[in-house]
N, C-alpha and C positions, 0 to 999 in steps of 0.2 A: 505495501498501500504506499501510496506516493502523495504526498501532501503537500501546499508553499510552507502552513504553517501550523502549529499545534496551539490553539488556545487554550488558557489556565483552566477554564470552565470547561471543555474536554479530555482532559487529562486521566479523570477516573474511566472515561469509556475505551479511551486509549490502552490504558491498564491492562483492562479485561482483552482487549484483541490479545494482547502480548500473552496474556496468559494462558488464550488459547491458541497458541501456537502460530499466531499473525506475526509477519514482520512489515514494520514502519518505517518509512524515512522523511525526513523532512527536509526541507529547504533549506541549504547554508545562507544565501545571500538572499534575501526579494527583488534586490534589483536584477537579480540573473531573469527573471522571469518578466520584469517589465522587461528588459532588452528584447529578450526571445520574443514577447508581445508583440513589440514592435517592429522587428525585422519580419514574424508573420503577416503585418499589419489585421492585427484581432482584435477584437472588442473587447473593453476590460469588463466581462460577463462573468456568471459561470460559467457557463459550456467553451469560451474563450479561455478563461483561466486552465481549464481541466484539458484542452487539446495544446495549450503551454505546455504543461507540465509532461504532455506526455514525448514531446521532443528534448527538451530538457534531458543533457546526457547525466548518467546515473551518479557521476563523479561529484555533481554539485548535491548529490543526495549526501544526508549524514542518517546512519540507522539509529532509533535510541532506544533505550531499555528502560524497564521498572524503575530502576535508581535514580537514571535520572531526572525521570520524569517527577517521580516523588519530591525530587531535591529541588527542580527548579519549581514544583508549587508554593514548596515551604520557601524558599530565596524571596519567590514573592508577594510571599505574603509580609517579610521582614522589611524586603524593600518600603511599600504600603505603610508600613508603620512609623518605618522609618524619616520616610518622606512628609508624613503629620505632623509627625513630633519636629521636625525641621520647619515647618511652615507653622504651626502656632507659636515655636520658640521665635522667630523673627517678628511674628505680632506683639507677643510681648515687649519688644523695643520701642512699639508704635501706639501703643495705646495708656490709657491716664492708670493712676495707681490701683482704683478701685476694680477697672477693668482685670490689670494685675494681675488681683487676688481673685477673680477668678478664672482666670486661666488658669495659674500655676500648679490648681491640682491634676488639671487634666492632662499639660504638660506633664508632669510627675507619672502618670498613671500611663501615658504612653511609653514615657522612659523603662517604667518597667518591663510594660510587656514587650518593647524592645527588647532587653536585658534577656528574657525568659524565651523569647523566642529565636538571640541566637546563640542561646544555651543548647534548645531544640536541634537548631540545625546540626550543629557541632556535634552533639549525640549520635546524633541522624549520620552523618558521612561517617564518621569512624566506625560504625558498625557494617557500612554497605562499600563503604572505600578501605579497604589494606590500608592504601599509602600515607590517607591524611594524619593518621596516630604518626605517623615515623615522622614527617613533616612538620606536626607541632612539636617533636621531639627536637627536630633540627634547628626549626627560627627558634623556638623558648617561647612560643607565645599562648600559652599555659593560664594566662589570669585576666588575660583578655575575650569577652564573650564578641563584641563586634571584629576585634579581627579576627580570631576565630572562625565567625561567619563567611568572614573577606576574602580569607584561605579557601574556604569551599567551593566561593564562586570562582578564583583561579584557579583551582583545580576541576572542578568539571565543565568546564564550557569551553574552552580550546582543545583542539584535537592535538595530541602530542606525538605525531607522527613522527617531527624532526622541528629542530629549533628555529629553523628560519620561520616555520610557518609559526608557530608558537610565538613567536618576536612580533613577528606581524601582528596576528592577531592582538597584540596588548596597547600594538601603535610603535613598536620601540623600533622603526626602520629608519633608516638614513631618509631624509626631506630630499622630496624631489619633484618640481612642478608636474615634472613628465609624467610622473607614474602615480595613477593610483594604486592607495592599498586599501584591500579592506581592513579593517578596526572596530571590536567591540568598546563604546566607549563607555559603556557597565562595567567591562570586565576592567579596563584599565584604571576605572572608579575604585574595583575592587583591591587591584595590585598597589595602587597610591594610598587605599587605607593601611594593606597590611606591612607593607615599608614601612609606614609613619613610627608605625609601633616599634619596631626594629633600630631605623636609622634616624628616629626623632625627625619634624618638621623641616619641610624647605628640602626636603628630597628633587632629586632631578634622574634625570633621564640613565643617568649614569647608575644610581640607586636601587631604581625597578628595574633596569636589565640585570644585578647583579641579584637580586631579589629571585627573580623569574629562573634565573642561572643555577639555585641553590633548590629548588622546585624538580627544575630538568633534572640536574641531574641525578637527584636523590631515587628520579622515576626509572631513570634508567639504569641506575645501581639497582634496587628491586627490579628490575625489569618485569614491571608491572605492565609496560605499556600504556595506553591513552588509557581511561578511566570508563570503565563500561556504558 
């Protein structure tokens, strides 16, 4: 089964298909679908999208597993909590003292829920990915739930088939106006949160690459290959 994307609300259905022996692949980059649709001069309709998916080379699809889908759903919930907490925190700076007193309990509750969710994600990742606990030891990040969650995002989203592809996924490639690379903004932010914990604030590209290299070498040493 080949799809362009897997919405969060459909993850349970996809997991059920996987448990019944189906194989599910999703498109790595949605821009490929648009480029191919324009090339074939197909309309942006359900039928047009299906025809487009049928002619896209299989190498542009990624096979998903139950582990990946479960972690993706938990991470999505964490990001929602984190975003709401940040938005309320910003509003505190622009309201009156009375309004601050009304908002502070909500901000505090969201902060606590964010920490709880990060801890759950770390626990689940340790159970599903053998390399995760080793990386926590290697990086020395036991005490920070947010950083433990960031490591999960760094670990599961890229495909660790080569150092070049992993580095490019996080935007750690030589800058060139002539070449357009695909990178994940959210994965880059997760790598930055992870690196700040180990290196301190004001991290540079070299610091990010060093942290990523540590993860890459640990995965290669354990011969785990890309996370399932």
